[in-house]
Structures are given as C-alpha cells and as structure tokens.
N, C-alpha and C positions, 0 to 999 in steps of 0.2 A: 851761919844762917841762911845768906843769900841764898847757898847752892841746895839748902833745905826748901826752902822758898818756892823756889825753881824746879826741883824734883818732884815736889807736891803739885805745881800747876801742871807739869808736863804728865801726871798722872792723871789729874783731873779734867784736863782739855777734852778728850772724846766724849766724856759723861755730860760735859757742859755744854758741847758744841751740837751735840743729838737734840737738844730740845726737849721740848715736853713729850712726853708717852703718847702715842697716837692709838686709836682704838681701831680694832680690827675692822678692814672696810670689806665689803663685797663688791665685786663687779659683775658677776654673774651667778646664777644660782640653777644647781642640779635639781633634779625631781626630788631628791631626796631632801634638799635642803627647802625646797619648796613646800612640800607637804608637812616638815618641821615648822617652817613658819607658819603657816596657815592653822596647824594645833596648836600651836605656841600662843596663839591669839584666840584661844578657845571655840576654833571650827572644826566640824567635821570634815575630814578631806580624804580624798583617795586618789593617788597619783597614778597614771599608766602613762603609757609612751603613746605618741602619733606613729600610725603604723607606715605612713610613709617617710618620715623626717626624723624619727625616733627621739623628737623634742619632747618634754613632761607638755601632761595635761592635765588638770587637777580638776577634779568635781567636789564641789564643796557645799556645805548647807549653812548659813546663818539663820536660825530661827529656822520659820517657813521658807525660807527662799533660796532655792536652790542656784549654784552658780557656777562658772568656770574660770580656770586661768589657763590661758596657752601660753607656752613659752617661746619664743620670736629671738630671734638673731643668736641664733645658738651655736655651740662650737665643743670640738673635743669628744672626749668618751670618759665618762658618760658625759651626754650632753647637757653644758652649763650653760645658762641661757641671759643675755644683758638686759632682755625686754620681757616684761610679762604683760599681757592684756586680760583683765579680768572682763567678764560679762556675764549679763542674764537678759534672759528672754524671757516674754510675757504672753503668753496666748492671750489674743481680743476676741478669739470667739466668734467672729465676724471680718466681713471685710474691712481693709482700712478705709478711712473717710478723710475728708478735707480736715475736718476738726482734730482726727489724729495728728495729721501732718504740722496742722498748726500748732497743737500741745508739744509735740515733739521740737521744731523750732523755738519756740518759747521756753523750753527747758534749756537749750543749746545755747540761746542769749542770755539767759541770767544765770547761768549755771557755771562758775569757774571750772571744778573737775568732773569728769564724767562727761560724756557725750550720748546722747539719745539717738534712737535710728528706729526705722520700721523695716519689716521685712515684708513688705502686702501679698508676695506669691505664698507664703506661709502663713498668714494672718498672726504674724508676731510683732511685737514692740521690745524694744529692749535698750539696754544703757551698758558702756563700757567705760574701762577706765585704765589707764595705758601708766605703769611705774617702769622709768627707766634706772636702771643701776650702771650703766657706763660711767668709766671714772672714779668708780667705787665709792660705796655709801656703807654707812654705819648702822647695825642690826636694829638700831634704835627708829632709821629710816624706815627701813622695811616693814617693821611694827606700826610706824604711825601710818604708814602708805594703806598695809590692809585695814588699818581703822578707818582710814578716810574712805575707802572702798564701801565699807557698810554704811557710810553716812550718804555716798551719792547714791546708794541702790534705797535709802529711807527718802531722800529727797525726791529722786525719780518718781516714786511710788505716790508720795504725798502729792506732787506736782502734777503727775497724769491724773490722779483720780480727781483733784479740784478742778482742774480745765475741764471737766465734761466729757473728756474727747469721746468722738464715736456717736455723740447724742446727736 
C-alpha cells in the first residue's frame, strides 16, 4: 500500500508543483497583433510600418475621432513593440492662446491617465496615452487599456470644451 501511495505521489508531483494555469501574456505586439487588438475592440484600424524604423504605426477611428498608435521600443522581425503610444491631435483653427495652455495644464493636473499638449507651430492641441507591455500583460489588460484610451479622449474633449480655451 505504501509503495502505491509513493508511486502516485511521484506521478502527481510535477502537476502539483506547476501551480495554477497561467494565462498567455504578451510583452510586445507586432503590427498584425496591434491591428487585431484595435479591431477586436470594435475600432476601425489600418496598420503601416514607419518608413525609418519599420515599427508599426496604426491609424484608427473611434466614432468621429481619428487617432494614431505608434509602436516604440521595438525589436525583431517583424518588429514587436513593448511600448504603445496612443495620440490624437485636434485643430485649434487659430493660434494657441494663454487660455489653451491653462486648459492643457489643468487637464494634466487633474487627469490620471493621458497627457494633454499643444503644438503651437501647427495650431494643434492633443492628448496621448502610453501603454507599457514590458514584463508581460494578459490580453484583458490590452483590451482594458484600449477602452481606457477612449475614455481619455472623451475626458480631454469634455475638459478642453468646458475650459473655454482660446476665448
């Protein structure tokens, strides 16, 4: 009997020591995977390669808002990137004013996710959001961050509109 218990324990030991099953994680995304993640979130997306670096760059549409996702910290072939920068720019239709800078600073002071900026030479205001994949993240984390990006855009538009920037 003891030999049977010992034999069973030896057979089961590797399975017991392995611990719970771990979900597949990603520490970098290729252009194809980036496009699939964006379309999987219900967004219209097209991915191209940066002419200089070969890194993926996606242009996407969330409702009426066009935005871009640029892959950074990329390695391998095809390039797989461990940092994704989401950004959207909006035309001011005029030169930036002190009120625009104040509205951008107020957004950055209050908003945990996303960062607003001005591009005064181009008469643009924008917002960006960085997603880090280093160390590995679950697919749900990627989906949640894409959804958070949509929230960042909405918060930025609401804030910039309510601040009366440029007036």
